[in-house]
Every structure is written in C-alpha cells, then in structure tokens.
LONU-915569 format. One line per 4 residues: number of its first residue (from 1); their letters; for each residue x, y, z of N, C-alpha, C. Coordinates in Angstrom, 3 decimals, padded with zeros to 6 digits. Example, Ala and Ser with C-alpha at 12.3 -4.5 7.8 and 13.67 -1.06 7.14 Angstrom:
<mifis>
1	as	013.190/-005.690/007.800/012.300/-004.500/007.800/013.200/-003.300/007.800; 012.850/-002.250/007.080/013.670/-001.060/007.140/012.900/000.030/007.870
</mifis>
This chain:
<mifis>
1	xxxx	-003.370/-008.636/017.004/-003.558/-007.234/016.647/-004.933/-007.060/016.007; -005.739/-006.195/016.596/-007.107/-005.963/016.131/-007.085/-004.922/015.014; -007.826/-005.191/013.941/-007.851/-004.248/012.817/-009.248/-003.691/012.614; -009.326/-002.370/012.387/-010.591/-001.683/012.150/-010.581/-001.164/010.714
5	xxxx	-011.703/-001.271/010.044/-011.833/-000.758/008.681/-011.649/000.750/008.665; -011.132/001.266/007.553/-010.896/002.702/007.426/-011.994/003.446/006.700; -013.233/002.922/006.741/-014.328/003.550/005.997/-015.048/004.629/006.799; -014.926/004.603/008.105/-015.623/005.560/008.973/-014.649/006.652/009.409
9	xxxx	-014.999/007.891/009.111/-014.113/009.012/009.437/-013.918/009.150/010.952; -014.960/008.802/011.735/-014.887/008.964/013.191/-013.806/008.099/013.829; -013.401/007.013/013.147/-012.389/006.108/013.698/-010.971/006.592/013.451; -010.814/007.630/012.626/-009.482/008.044/012.177/-009.133/009.399/012.777
13	xxxx	-007.994/009.453/013.443/-007.520/010.707/014.021/-006.033/010.862/013.719; -005.544/012.097/013.644/-004.107/012.302/013.435/-003.300/011.592/014.517; -002.198/010.987/014.097/-001.346/010.251/015.035/-001.577/008.757/015.036; -002.677/008.297/014.424/-002.949/006.858/014.348/-002.022/006.201/013.335
17	xxxx	-001.659/004.942/013.615/-000.919/004.145/012.643/-001.943/003.393/011.783; -001.807/003.531/010.471/-002.773/002.945/009.544/-002.057/002.305/008.356; -002.779/001.438/007.666/-002.349/000.947/006.359/-003.235/001.613/005.319; -002.597/002.236/004.315/-003.344/002.895/003.252/-002.983/002.279/001.900
21	xxxx	-003.863/002.519/000.919/-003.548/002.189/-000.470/-003.311/003.507/-001.193; -002.118/003.658/-001.756/-001.793/004.838/-002.552/-002.513/004.757/-003.883; -002.731/005.918/-004.515/-003.403/005.963/-005.822/-002.711/005.017/-006.818; -001.373/005.043/-006.840/-000.634/004.214/-007.802/-000.747/002.722/-007.491
25	xxxx	-001.175/002.385/-006.262/-001.265/000.977/-005.852/-002.691/000.443/-005.851; -003.657/001.250/-006.340/-005.053/000.811/-006.267/-005.311/-000.476/-007.051; -004.617/-000.654/-008.162/-004.817/-001.883/-008.949/-004.304/-003.109/-008.229; -003.136/-002.971/-007.563/-002.512/-004.126/-006.922/-002.977/-004.315/-005.487
29	xxxx	-003.460/-003.234/-004.857/-003.888/-003.324/-003.467/-002.743/-003.328/-002.476; -001.539/-002.931/-002.928/-000.379/-002.882/-002.042/-000.617/-001.877/-000.920; -000.367/-002.298/000.314/-000.590/-001.426/001.471/000.690/-000.688/001.855; 000.513/000.543/002.309/001.610/001.362/002.813/001.274/001.735/004.250
33	xxxx	002.203/001.459/005.170/001.973/001.755/006.583/002.495/003.151/006.903; 001.761/003.867/007.749/002.228/005.183/008.159/001.374/005.777/009.259; 001.746/006.980/009.659/001.041/007.710/010.717/000.217/008.822/010.070; -001.070/008.918/010.447/-001.969/009.924/009.882/-001.531/011.327/010.317
37	xxxx	-001.397/012.233/009.329/-001.143/013.644/009.621/-002.416/014.457/009.431; -003.064/014.309/008.265/-004.286/015.060/007.953/-005.337/014.115/007.398; -006.614/014.406/007.706/-007.740/013.682/007.119/-008.266/014.536/005.974; -008.315/013.958/004.773/-008.669/014.722/003.577/-010.119/014.526/003.141
41	xxxx	-010.762/013.444/003.577/-012.162/013.193/003.233/-013.052/013.950/004.208; -014.003/014.736/003.686/-014.875/015.506/004.580/-016.115/014.729/004.994; -016.554/013.754/004.178/-017.748/012.988/004.536/-017.433/012.006/005.663; -018.472/011.565/006.373/-018.272/010.690/007.524/-017.984/009.245/007.124
45	xxxx	-018.297/008.887/005.875/-018.112/007.507/005.402/-017.657/007.531/003.949; -016.742/006.631/003.605/-016.386/006.443/002.196/-016.171/004.959/001.960; -016.847/004.373/000.946/-016.774/002.918/000.749/-015.368/002.407/000.427; -014.508/003.243/-000.163/-013.152/002.794/-000.503/-012.128/003.184/000.549
49	xxxx	-012.582/003.819/001.629/-011.675/004.224/002.700/-011.531/005.736/002.751; -011.354/006.252/003.945/-011.174/007.685/004.148/-009.786/008.083/003.623; -009.740/009.170/002.861/-008.460/009.620/002.302/-007.701/010.432/003.345; -006.428/010.085/003.523/-005.583/010.770/004.503/-004.216/011.107/003.893
53	xxxx	-003.537/012.052/004.546/-002.134/012.333/004.239/-001.319/011.825/005.421; -000.286/011.042/005.115/000.586/010.529/006.168/001.631/011.583/006.538; 002.311/011.357/007.661/003.338/012.298/008.110/004.465/012.438/007.100; 004.698/011.402/006.268/005.758/011.500/005.253/005.261/012.130/003.941
57	xxxx	003.983/012.579/003.929/003.456/013.293/002.759/002.690/012.440/001.768; 002.730/011.116/001.918/002.002/010.256/000.989/000.502/010.339/001.266; -000.296/010.250/000.191/-001.748/010.357/000.299/-002.378/009.066/-000.209; -003.349/008.570/000.540/-004.055/007.376/000.101/-005.289/007.139/000.961
61	xxxx	-005.989/006.049/000.660/-007.212/005.718/001.385/-006.908/004.656/002.444; -007.440/004.896/003.653/-007.197/003.997/004.773/-007.895/002.660/004.512; -007.133/001.583/004.572/-007.687/000.235/004.446/-007.907/-000.379/005.811; -007.009/-000.095/006.732/-007.177/-000.611/008.092/-006.418/000.260/009.084
65	xxx	-006.943/000.286/010.291/-006.323/001.012/011.388/-005.600/-000.030/012.236; -004.341/000.227/012.548/-003.538/-000.708/013.339/-003.605/-000.279/014.791; -003.992/-001.201/015.660/-004.090/-000.864/017.091/-002.966/-001.526/017.865
</mifis>
C-alpha cells in the first residue's frame, strides 16, 4: 500500500481514505482513519498536514493518504 503525505492540498479530495491526527491526539500521534468530507485548510501546503473534516464529523490534520 503506497502512502502519500498529507501536506499538499492538491493531493486531497473529498471521498479519499486518509489517516488524520485529531487535535486531542497531537501529543501521542495516534492516527484516526476515515473518509474526507471537507477540506478546511485554504492554503496549498501546511507543514503539519492539511486540516480536513471526515464524513463522521471528526476534524484533524492529514498525516497520510491511503491508496
């Protein structure tokens, strides 16, 4: 399974399966898997990952895109 970093906004589209870090998990780095519903970061790049909302409503920064 090939993994792409979640720092580039162009790589992220609604419907993609991604691993994100929730705000509450930033210290531990625990990943949460889900499907992207909305992209919340407006800039094209973010060093900590593009912020997204998953279909289940959770919000976090994309750590990797699952292909």
